[in-house]
N, C-alpha and C positions, 0 to 999 in steps of 0.2 A: 857378529851376528852369523856369519857363514859357519863358524865352528859350532855354534849352538844348533843351527839347523841340521848340520851333519849328525850331531849327537842325537837329536830328536828322531831324525830319519833312520838311525841305526837302533832305536829303542826296541827292546824285546820284552819289556816288563810283563806284558799281558799275553805273550805268545801262546800259552796253554789254554787261553780262553777265547781265542779268535778262530772262527771256522775256516777262514782262508789264510790264516797266518798274519804276521805283522807286515804292514806296508804304511808306515806313518805318512800322512799327507799334511803338509804345512808349507806356506809361502809367506815370505816377508823380507824386508830389508830395513835397515835403520831409518830410512827416509819414508817409509810407508805412511800415507796420509790418513787412510781409512782402514780400520781393522774390522774384519768380518768374523764375529765370534759365533760359531754355529754348533751343531751337535756332533756329527761324525760323518765321515764319507760313506756313501752307499756302495753297493756292490759294483755298479758301473764305474764309479770313480776309483774304487780299489783296483779294478782291472786295468783302467787306463793310466792311473797314477796322476791324473790331472784333476785338481780340485774343481768342483762345480761344473764338470764337463758332462752334464746330464740334463734332464728336463727341469729339475729344480734350479740348476744354474742358469738355464735359459730364462726362466721366469724371474729369478733374482736380478739378472742383468737388465731385464725389461723394467723392473721396479726401480732400479738405480739409474736407468736412462743412459747406460754405457754399452759400447760394443765390446767384443771379445778382446781386441787389442788393448783397449783402455783397462778392462777388467783384469787381464793377466799381467799387467805391468806392476811389479811389486812396489814401485815408487808410489803408485796410486792405492793399491789394495793389498793388505796383508790378510792371510787366511789362517785363522787360529781356531781350530775346532776344540770342542770340549773333550772329545776323544779323537785321537789322530788316526785310528785304524777302523776299518769296517767291523762292527760288532756282531753282525749276523742278522738273520731274518727273524722277525716276530710274527705274531698272528696277522697284524696289519702293520705294514711298514717294517722298519728295522728295529732291532733291539736298542735300548738306551746306550749312549756312549759309555765306554768304560770309565769308572770313577777315578782311576789312577792318574790319568793324563793331566787334567787341569791343575791339580795341586802339585804335581811333579814338575811341570814345565811352564805354566803360564807366567808366573812371576819372573822367571828368567827371560822369557821373551819380552815382557813389558819393560824390563830393565835395559834391553837393547834398543827399543824403539825410541826415536828422538823427535819425531815430527808428526805425531798423531793429532789430527783435528777432530776425529769422530770415531766412536766405537759402535758398530752396528751389532746388536744382539739379535740372533736369528733363532727363533723357537724357544720352547719352554725350558729346556735343559739349561741353555745359556742364560736365559732370563732369570731363572731361579737361582743360579749360581752367582750372578753378578748383581741382580736387583732384589733378591730375597724372594721368599715364598708367600709373603703376606697377601698377594693378589694373584689372580689368574692372568694368563698371558693376554687374553683379550682386553682386560682392563689396562694392562701395561701398555699395549699397543695403542689403545684408544687415548690414553693419557701420556703419550710419548713425550710431550713437552715438559712433563714433570721430571724427566730423566736427562734432559738436555742441560748443558751443552756437551756432556761427556758421552752419554749413551742414547741410542735410538733403537728401541725394541721393535722387532718385526715378527710376524708369524713365519713359520717355515714355508718356503715356496714350493714344497713338494706337491705333485699332483694329488696325493692322498688328502691334502688340505683344501681341495677345491670346494668342498661343501662349506668349510669355514668362510672362505671368500664369498661364496654365494649368500651365506647368512649374514655377512658383515660387509655389504657393498660400500659402506663409508670408507673402508680401508683403501680400496683402489681409487675411489672418487676423490677423497680428501687428503689422505696421508701420503699416498704415493707421489702425487704432484709436489708436495712439500719436500719429500725426500729427494726427488730428482733435482729440485732447485738447490737444495743444500749440497748435494754431491757435485753439481755443476759449479757452484761457488768454490768449493774446496779444490776441485781439480783445475780451475781456471788459472 
């Protein structure tokens, strides 16, 4: 696994398309219990080099019911974005993750993981890739039990999505407590 992570972190496949250059962000080890499959690191994460070390990460840890120490232990959580590098700024939020990363690296990462209990799908890019495009993300999140025991779809925890959360209060009232219970069970 360490050799693979080094190869991914040295990847420069998209270098000509990245406004801040390549800085692939990934965390995992063969014993990771939960895999967080997200879109791509934002600018703040690109600058720090630490996955989810931003406001989105704070909200995600809140949803998962874990502290930073638990979150950043790769025995607990692997971080597997759809795009490993910051793709650049869009009109609202960031550009979509680069399409090269997931097909190039995900299968190799999955082959190294030996102890995964749950794959958490974060946002529409990951949901469409892993769960198909037949339904919208809200429907996938609302019907999360249809995807268990393997996948648990979530909206992206970005502050940009605060209006989605306001419009869908059932998510934090009903789904988040179930998710916290599942994470606590896995990590106990």
